[in-house]
C-alpha positions as CSV (number, residue, x, y, z in Angstrom):
1,M,133.6,181.8,62.7
2,Q,130.8,182.1,60.7
3,L,127.4,179.7,61.1
4,Q,125.1,179.1,58.1
5,V,121.7,180.2,58.9
6,A,119.3,179.6,55.2
7,R,120.6,179.0,51.5
8,I,118.4,182.1,49.3
9,G,116.0,180.2,46.9
10,K,114.1,181.6,43.8
11,P,112.4,185.1,44.1
12,H,109.1,185.7,45.2
13,G,106.7,188.2,43.5
14,I,108.3,191.6,42.1
15,R,109.6,193.5,45.1
16,G,112.9,191.7,45.5
17,E,111.6,189.3,48.0
18,V,113.3,185.7,48.0
19,T,111.8,182.2,49.4
20,V,114.9,180.7,51.7
21,Q,115.4,177.1,53.5
22,V,116.0,177.7,56.7
23,L,118.9,176.1,58.5
24,T,118.3,177.3,62.4
25,D,115.5,175.7,64.5
26,A,115.0,179.6,65.6
27,P,113.4,181.1,62.8
28,G,112.1,183.9,64.6
29,D,114.8,184.9,66.5
30,R,117.4,185.1,63.5
31,F,115.6,186.8,60.4
32,V,113.9,189.7,62.3
33,P,114.0,193.9,60.3
34,G,117.4,195.2,61.2
35,T,119.4,191.8,61.0
36,E,122.3,191.8,59.0
37,F,123.5,188.6,57.5
38,V,127.1,188.2,56.0
39,V,126.8,186.3,52.9
40,E,128.5,183.6,50.4
41,P,129.8,184.7,47.8
42,A,130.4,187.9,49.2
43,S,129.8,190.1,46.3
44,A,126.3,189.5,47.1
45,G,126.3,191.2,50.5
46,P,126.3,192.1,53.1
47,L,122.2,192.1,53.4
48,T,119.9,193.6,55.7
49,V,116.5,192.2,56.3
50,N,113.5,194.2,56.3
51,S,111.1,192.2,56.1
52,A,110.5,188.5,57.0
53,R,106.7,186.5,56.5
54,W,105.9,183.1,56.1
55,N,103.3,182.1,52.8
56,K,102.5,178.3,53.9
57,D,105.8,176.5,55.2
58,I,108.1,178.9,52.9
59,L,110.6,181.8,54.7
60,L,110.1,185.1,52.6
61,L,112.4,187.8,53.0
62,G,113.3,191.2,51.9
63,F,116.5,192.8,52.1
64,D,117.0,196.9,51.9
65,E,119.9,195.9,49.1
66,I,117.4,194.6,46.3
67,G,114.0,195.9,45.5
68,T,113.2,194.1,41.9
69,R,113.0,190.4,40.9
70,N,115.9,191.2,38.8
71,E,118.3,191.5,41.7
72,A,117.0,189.3,43.6
73,E,117.6,186.3,41.2
74,T,121.3,187.2,41.3
75,L,121.3,185.8,45.3
76,R,119.6,181.9,44.0
77,G,122.2,180.2,45.6
78,A,123.8,182.3,47.8
79,K,123.9,181.3,51.7
80,L,123.3,183.1,54.3
81,F,125.3,183.5,57.8
82,I,125.5,185.1,61.3
83,E,128.8,185.6,63.3
84,T,129.1,182.8,66.0
85,E,129.4,185.2,69.0
86,E,126.2,186.3,68.8
87,L,125.6,182.1,70.0
88,D,124.6,181.3,73.4
89,E,127.9,179.0,73.6
90,D,126.2,177.3,77.0
91,D,123.1,175.7,74.4
92,D,123.4,171.8,75.4
93,E,120.8,171.2,73.2
94,G,122.1,170.2,69.8
95,W,124.7,171.0,67.3
96,Y,125.5,172.9,64.1
97,E,126.2,171.0,60.7
98,H,129.5,172.3,60.5
99,E,129.9,170.2,63.8
100,L,129.1,167.2,62.8
101,V,130.1,167.0,59.0
102,G,132.8,165.4,59.5
103,L,132.4,162.7,62.2
104,E,133.0,159.0,62.0
105,A,129.8,156.7,62.0
106,R,130.9,154.0,64.3
107,I,128.2,151.1,65.1
108,G,130.0,149.7,68.4
109,S,133.9,149.8,67.5
110,R,133.3,149.5,63.8
111,V,133.5,152.5,61.5
112,V,130.6,152.1,58.9
113,G,131.0,155.9,57.5
114,K,131.0,159.2,57.7
115,V,128.8,161.9,58.2
116,T,128.2,163.6,54.8
117,A,125.1,166.7,56.0
118,L,122.2,167.2,58.7
119,N,119.1,167.4,57.1
120,T,116.7,169.8,59.4
121,M,112.5,168.4,59.1
122,P,110.2,169.8,60.4
123,V,109.4,166.7,63.0
124,Q,112.4,165.0,63.0
125,D,116.5,165.9,61.5
126,L,118.2,163.7,59.5
127,L,121.6,162.5,59.2
128,M,123.1,161.5,55.8
129,V,126.0,158.8,56.3
130,T,128.3,158.4,53.4
131,T,129.8,154.3,53.4
132,P,132.7,153.8,52.4
133,E,131.2,152.9,49.1
134,G,130.2,155.7,48.4
135,K,126.6,154.9,49.3
136,E,124.6,157.2,51.4
137,I,122.1,156.3,54.4
138,L,119.7,158.8,56.0
139,I,120.2,158.2,60.2
140,P,117.4,159.7,62.4
141,F,119.0,161.6,64.5
142,V,117.6,160.9,67.9
143,E,118.7,159.8,71.1
144,Q,117.5,155.8,70.5
145,I,119.7,155.5,67.7
146,V,122.4,158.1,67.8
147,P,122.8,157.8,71.3
148,E,126.5,159.9,71.2
149,V,128.2,162.8,69.8
150,N,131.4,162.8,70.3
151,V,132.2,166.2,68.4
152,D,135.9,166.5,70.4
153,G,136.9,162.6,69.9
154,G,135.7,163.0,65.8
155,F,132.9,161.0,65.8
156,I,129.1,159.6,66.3
157,L,128.0,156.0,68.3
158,L,125.4,154.7,66.0
159,T,122.4,151.9,67.3
160,P,120.3,151.4,64.1
161,P,117.8,148.7,64.4
162,D,118.3,145.4,62.3
163,G,118.1,146.5,58.5
164,L,118.3,149.9,58.8
165,F,121.6,150.1,56.4
166,E,120.5,147.1,54.7
167,L,117.2,148.5,53.7
168,N,119.0,151.4,52.1
169,A,121.0,149.4,50.5
170,E,118.3,147.2,48.9
171,D,116.1,150.8,47.6
172,E,118.9,151.3,45.5
173,A,119.5,147.7,44.1
174,A,116.2,147.9,43.6
175,A,116.3,151.4,41.7
176,S,118.7,150.3,39.4
177,E,117.9,146.8,38.9
178,P,115.5,146.9,35.1
179,E,112.1,146.2,35.8
180,E,110.6,142.3,34.3
181,K,107.2,142.7,32.4
182,D,105.2,139.6,32.6
């Protein structure tokens, strides 16, 4: 099985570097020169890292196979994967997005939606839960609000603070109503 660790963004400069959206909590270990990634779409890869550097908060990667800005442009939107055999299976520190997406979100025994994404953020991660009505709710992925993740059982248990689901619904309603003029 493969694990997505990044998504390629736009080209940077004229020598074939690209910006990447990092989807791993260990970029210093994953993006080192010599690392080879499986790429989706397959026609764009495999790619071998020859440089990795940070420009402010954005990771820039160069690849052996890409030497120009035009070549780098063809990679936009491509996904970088590693083989999961390389991972330490004893890591109980967290979950990967592919393990969480599709799990039922429950408050007590009541199903309130399904996990549709994991947004990794600098301060804390956010789970996106889509309700049966199609509303997207962002849930802080912290132990106080998500005390149980049961991948084998197919669910996560939520203990959201009062108003979390309603607050998101009110924001959506306010955005869709026309403003009143005085």
